[in-house]
BATI-396139 format. One record per residue (C-alpha): residue number from 0; residue in one letter; x, y, z. Coordinates in pm, 1 decimal. Example, Ala and Ser with C-alpha at 12.3 -4.5 7.8 and 13.67 -1.06 7.14 Angstrom:
// residues 2
num / residu / px / py / pz
0 / a / 1230.0 / -450.0 / 780.0 .
1 / s / 1367.0 / -106.0 / 714.0 .
//
This chain:
// residues 215
num / residu / px / py / pz
0 / s / 22080.4 / 3155.8 / -510.0 .
1 / f / 22263.9 / 2984.0 / -221.2 .
2 / e / 22442.1 / 3039.1 / 81.1 .
3 / a / 22807.6 / 2994.7 / 62.6 .
4 / e / 23109.4 / 3012.8 / 340.8 .
5 / l / 23420.5 / 3199.2 / 262.9 .
6 / s / 23695.2 / 2949.3 / 337.0 .
7 / a / 24023.2 / 3090.0 / 200.8 .
8 / v / 24110.7 / 3436.5 / 42.9 .
9 / g / 24454.0 / 3462.6 / -166.1 .
10 / g / 24525.6 / 3090.6 / -120.5 .
11 / r / 24533.1 / 3141.2 / 262.0 .
12 / r / 24268.3 / 2941.3 / 478.0 .
13 / v / 24026.1 / 3181.6 / 684.3 .
14 / a / 24090.2 / 3128.4 / 1043.3 .
15 / l / 23833.2 / 2901.1 / 1230.7 .
16 / g / 23725.6 / 2855.6 / 1584.9 .
17 / k / 24000.3 / 2546.8 / 1619.8 .
18 / d / 24253.3 / 2796.7 / 1544.4 .
19 / f / 24226.2 / 2995.5 / 1845.0 .
20 / d / 24351.0 / 2946.4 / 2206.2 .
21 / e / 24058.8 / 2847.7 / 2405.5 .
22 / n / 24207.6 / 3018.1 / 2720.6 .
23 / t / 24339.2 / 3354.0 / 2567.8 .
24 / g / 24105.4 / 3381.2 / 2253.7 .
25 / k / 24418.1 / 3475.9 / 2031.0 .
26 / l / 24515.0 / 3289.6 / 1738.8 .
27 / k / 24762.2 / 2990.7 / 1823.9 .
28 / p / 25114.1 / 3087.1 / 1748.4 .
29 / t / 25110.0 / 2758.8 / 1486.6 .
30 / a / 24801.7 / 2870.7 / 1287.9 .
31 / d / 24921.0 / 2994.7 / 955.4 .
32 / v / 24566.1 / 3109.0 / 864.2 .
33 / l / 24405.7 / 3448.6 / 777.9 .
34 / l / 24217.4 / 3645.8 / 1052.8 .
35 / l / 23937.9 / 3839.0 / 917.9 .
36 / d / 23895.1 / 4123.3 / 1144.2 .
37 / e / 23646.5 / 4404.8 / 1061.0 .
38 / q / 23898.5 / 4621.4 / 848.2 .
39 / t / 24008.0 / 4299.0 / 642.8 .
40 / v / 23682.2 / 4226.3 / 588.0 .
41 / g / 23583.7 / 4586.1 / 472.4 .
42 / q / 23858.8 / 4565.3 / 218.9 .
43 / l / 23779.7 / 4224.8 / 106.0 .
44 / r / 23397.2 / 4357.7 / 40.7 .
45 / d / 23522.7 / 4647.5 / -161.6 .
46 / r / 23759.3 / 4469.2 / -368.3 .
47 / l / 23471.2 / 4226.2 / -462.7 .
48 / s / 23234.0 / 4511.7 / -529.3 .
49 / s / 23482.3 / 4673.4 / -755.2 .
50 / l / 23505.8 / 4385.2 / -1007.0 .
51 / p / 23339.9 / 4407.5 / -1339.8 .
52 / e / 23018.8 / 4213.8 / -1393.3 .
53 / r / 23128.1 / 3933.4 / -1649.6 .
54 / p / 22860.5 / 3724.6 / -1833.7 .
55 / a / 22728.8 / 3366.4 / -1713.8 .
56 / p / 22895.9 / 3229.9 / -1542.9 .
57 / p / 22981.8 / 3558.5 / -1363.1 .
58 / g / 23359.3 / 3471.7 / -1306.8 .
59 / f / 23292.4 / 3201.4 / -1078.9 .
60 / h / 23410.8 / 2848.5 / -1107.3 .
61 / v / 23380.1 / 2498.7 / -921.4 .
62 / g / 23732.8 / 2392.5 / -801.5 .
63 / n / 23653.2 / 2094.5 / -606.8 .
64 / i / 23353.5 / 1876.9 / -502.2 .
65 / e / 23396.4 / 1650.7 / -186.4 .
66 / e / 23134.1 / 1414.0 / -49.3 .
67 / r / 23183.5 / 1221.8 / 283.9 .
68 / e / 22915.5 / 1028.5 / 471.4 .
69 / q / 22920.1 / 1019.8 / 860.5 .
70 / v / 22729.3 / 802.6 / 1132.9 .
71 / r / 22655.2 / 988.0 / 1429.9 .
72 / r / 22523.3 / 821.6 / 1755.3 .
73 / p / 22318.2 / 1031.1 / 1997.0 .
74 / y / 22438.7 / 1191.7 / 2298.4 .
75 / a / 22361.8 / 1081.9 / 2657.6 .
76 / p / 22081.3 / 1209.4 / 2860.7 .
77 / f / 22134.8 / 1535.8 / 3032.4 .
78 / t / 22313.2 / 1610.4 / 3354.6 .
79 / t / 22315.5 / 1894.7 / 3555.2 .
80 / s / 22641.0 / 2045.8 / 3385.2 .
81 / t / 22568.0 / 1949.5 / 3031.1 .
82 / l / 22212.7 / 2068.3 / 3054.3 .
83 / q / 22371.3 / 2380.4 / 3150.8 .
84 / q / 22618.4 / 2400.2 / 2895.1 .
85 / e / 22379.8 / 2340.5 / 2622.7 .
86 / s / 22110.0 / 2580.2 / 2767.0 .
87 / n / 22389.0 / 2833.8 / 2748.9 .
88 / r / 22495.7 / 2729.2 / 2395.4 .
89 / k / 22150.3 / 2695.9 / 2227.9 .
90 / l / 21915.6 / 2931.6 / 2447.5 .
91 / g / 22192.5 / 3195.1 / 2586.7 .
92 / l / 22089.5 / 3109.0 / 2932.0 .
93 / s / 22355.1 / 3138.5 / 3251.1 .
94 / a / 22387.9 / 2856.4 / 3460.8 .
95 / r / 22169.6 / 3033.0 / 3707.1 .
96 / e / 21893.8 / 3097.1 / 3500.5 .
97 / t / 21899.6 / 2763.5 / 3365.2 .
98 / m / 21844.1 / 2603.8 / 3714.8 .
99 / q / 21585.4 / 2830.5 / 3815.8 .
100 / i / 21384.1 / 2739.0 / 3496.8 .
101 / a / 21450.9 / 2367.7 / 3583.0 .
102 / q / 21352.4 / 2431.5 / 3952.2 .
103 / r / 21008.7 / 2548.8 / 3840.0 .
104 / l / 20985.7 / 2249.1 / 3595.4 .
105 / y / 21079.3 / 2022.8 / 3865.9 .
106 / e / 20835.8 / 2174.0 / 4116.6 .
107 / e / 20542.2 / 2124.8 / 3863.7 .
108 / g / 20627.8 / 1808.3 / 3815.9 .
109 / l / 20732.2 / 1809.1 / 3426.1 .
110 / i / 21103.7 / 1686.0 / 3473.1 .
111 / t / 21283.5 / 1473.6 / 3722.0 .
112 / y / 21521.6 / 1600.7 / 3978.2 .
113 / m / 21772.7 / 1871.2 / 3787.9 .
114 / r / 22082.2 / 1834.2 / 4033.6 .
115 / t / 22276.4 / 1504.3 / 3904.4 .
116 / d / 22548.5 / 1362.4 / 3781.7 .
117 / s / 22426.7 / 1062.8 / 3639.3 .
118 / v / 22332.0 / 979.8 / 3237.8 .
119 / a / 22146.8 / 663.0 / 3335.9 .
120 / l / 21783.2 / 642.9 / 3272.3 .
121 / s / 21525.4 / 429.4 / 3474.6 .
122 / t / 21352.2 / 144.2 / 3298.6 .
123 / e / 21022.4 / 313.7 / 3266.2 .
124 / a / 21198.7 / 622.7 / 3113.6 .
125 / v / 21356.2 / 436.2 / 2831.5 .
126 / s / 21048.1 / 224.9 / 2765.2 .
127 / a / 20878.5 / 574.1 / 2751.3 .
128 / a / 21118.4 / 734.0 / 2507.2 .
129 / r / 21126.9 / 409.1 / 2272.6 .
130 / r / 20750.1 / 416.4 / 2242.1 .
131 / c / 20745.2 / 769.8 / 2214.2 .
132 / i / 20988.7 / 729.9 / 1917.7 .
133 / e / 20778.1 / 482.0 / 1760.8 .
134 / e / 20467.3 / 618.5 / 1801.3 .
135 / r / 20555.1 / 968.5 / 1657.0 .
136 / y / 20835.5 / 895.5 / 1405.2 .
137 / g / 20827.6 / 501.3 / 1316.6 .
138 / k / 21006.6 / 210.6 / 1368.5 .
139 / d / 21298.6 / 337.5 / 1149.0 .
140 / y / 21397.4 / 585.2 / 1367.4 .
141 / l / 21420.2 / 352.0 / 1672.5 .
142 / s / 21752.8 / 224.0 / 1772.4 .
143 / p / 21738.0 / -170.0 / 1725.6 .
144 / q / 21880.5 / -203.8 / 2068.6 .
145 / i / 21825.2 / -33.1 / 2401.8 .
146 / r / 22089.6 / 247.4 / 2464.3 .
147 / s / 22229.1 / 215.8 / 2784.9 .
148 / f / 22469.3 / 516.5 / 2915.9 .
149 / e / 22723.9 / 498.9 / 3194.1 .
150 / t / 22862.7 / 776.6 / 3385.4 .
151 / k / 23225.7 / 818.6 / 3347.6 .
152 / s / 23331.9 / 1098.8 / 3569.5 .
153 / k / 23514.1 / 945.0 / 3918.1 .
154 / g / 23307.2 / 1049.3 / 4228.7 .
155 / a / 22980.3 / 1144.3 / 4045.4 .
156 / q / 22689.9 / 1158.2 / 4262.7 .
157 / e / 22439.2 / 917.9 / 4100.0 .
158 / a / 22169.8 / 905.7 / 4355.3 .
159 / h / 21900.9 / 1032.2 / 4104.7 .
160 / e / 21874.0 / 922.2 / 3732.8 .
161 / a / 21966.8 / 1171.6 / 3428.0 .
162 / i / 21733.3 / 1485.3 / 3388.9 .
163 / r / 21443.1 / 1403.2 / 3165.1 .
164 / p / 21048.8 / 1458.0 / 3139.7 .
165 / a / 20887.6 / 1313.2 / 3429.6 .
166 / g / 20613.8 / 1005.9 / 3388.6 .
167 / t / 20599.5 / 788.1 / 3116.3 .
168 / e / 20386.8 / 951.5 / 2854.7 .
169 / m / 20666.7 / 1147.7 / 2697.0 .
170 / k / 20430.9 / 1496.9 / 2620.1 .
171 / t / 20592.4 / 1754.4 / 2448.7 .
172 / g / 20632.9 / 2119.7 / 2603.9 .
173 / e / 20350.6 / 2211.1 / 2370.5 .
174 / e / 20143.6 / 1950.7 / 2506.5 .
175 / h / 20192.5 / 2057.9 / 2843.2 .
176 / g / 20096.0 / 2411.7 / 2760.2 .
177 / l / 20439.4 / 2551.0 / 2830.3 .
178 / a / 20566.8 / 2884.3 / 2690.3 .
179 / g / 20862.2 / 3126.8 / 2684.4 .
180 / r / 21187.6 / 3007.2 / 2835.6 .
181 / e / 21030.0 / 2723.7 / 3023.6 .
182 / l / 20909.6 / 2559.4 / 2667.1 .
183 / q / 21250.8 / 2605.3 / 2537.2 .
184 / l / 21410.6 / 2438.1 / 2851.3 .
185 / y / 21163.6 / 2158.1 / 2870.0 .
186 / s / 21178.6 / 2123.0 / 2490.5 .
187 / l / 21576.9 / 2095.3 / 2511.9 .
188 / i / 21529.4 / 1808.8 / 2777.4 .
189 / w / 21273.6 / 1618.0 / 2590.0 .
190 / k / 21485.1 / 1600.7 / 2281.7 .
191 / r / 21789.8 / 1502.7 / 2441.1 .
192 / t / 21579.7 / 1223.4 / 2608.2 .
193 / v / 21403.2 / 1096.2 / 2337.5 .
194 / a / 21710.2 / 1132.3 / 2102.6 .
195 / c / 21905.7 / 880.2 / 2326.2 .
196 / q / 21692.3 / 591.4 / 2200.9 .
197 / m / 21685.8 / 658.9 / 1827.8 .
198 / a / 21894.7 / 524.9 / 1568.5 .
199 / d / 22211.3 / 634.2 / 1441.0 .
200 / a / 22207.7 / 966.3 / 1233.1 .
201 / r / 22344.9 / 872.5 / 886.0 .
202 / l / 22473.1 / 1220.5 / 732.0 .
203 / r / 22592.2 / 1315.6 / 403.3 .
204 / f / 22817.4 / 1617.5 / 347.2 .
205 / r / 22907.1 / 1785.7 / 23.7 .
206 / t / 23159.8 / 2042.5 / -2.4 .
207 / i / 23175.8 / 2265.0 / -305.7 .
208 / k / 23487.2 / 2513.7 / -324.1 .
209 / i / 23389.5 / 2785.9 / -567.9 .
210 / g / 23644.3 / 3017.6 / -650.8 .
211 / r / 23663.4 / 3362.2 / -867.9 .
212 / a / 23929.2 / 3497.0 / -1028.2 .
213 / h / 24152.0 / 3801.3 / -947.4 .
214 / v / 24022.9 / 3771.7 / -556.6 .
//
């Protein structure tokens, strides 16, 4: 068994996030796609369930196989705004909750100051991250060159460096004895900081289109 994603019904592509207007939440006028609302999904489910069982292969066929490779560079370390965005996306925290937890981590001496527009890291932070990568994962995962990041927004307040684990040991949240939301947010910061000095990720995607007759 394997998981599959429904991509088209009756030759029409199923609507994706990119097909919606980010301001109104409605489908873009130019999007010629099928919107799967609750009623449509129910009808489709009933149609699929009513199809007779067939001998193996059970009425499915592989229509197309595509493979592509991609190189992905790591993201810059966190600023206040990017930390809030990622915390909301991955942890479901509001900006206020994120800053309250970050304030506690800062007061406990576990992260650097959490109000900053800078993506730059100090020399000691870069050295600590690179040493952490080599010791924990090996040289193959270390970027051959030191990665530097520059703040692009005009008028950015760069009195502080990017948000990162404090000190030079790069301890994980578990090693600090953290738990709950503090562990989750600290781990987010730790991973982003360490990842920024890692080698490029090399990804391979395989897309297999599977169809079933009479659907």
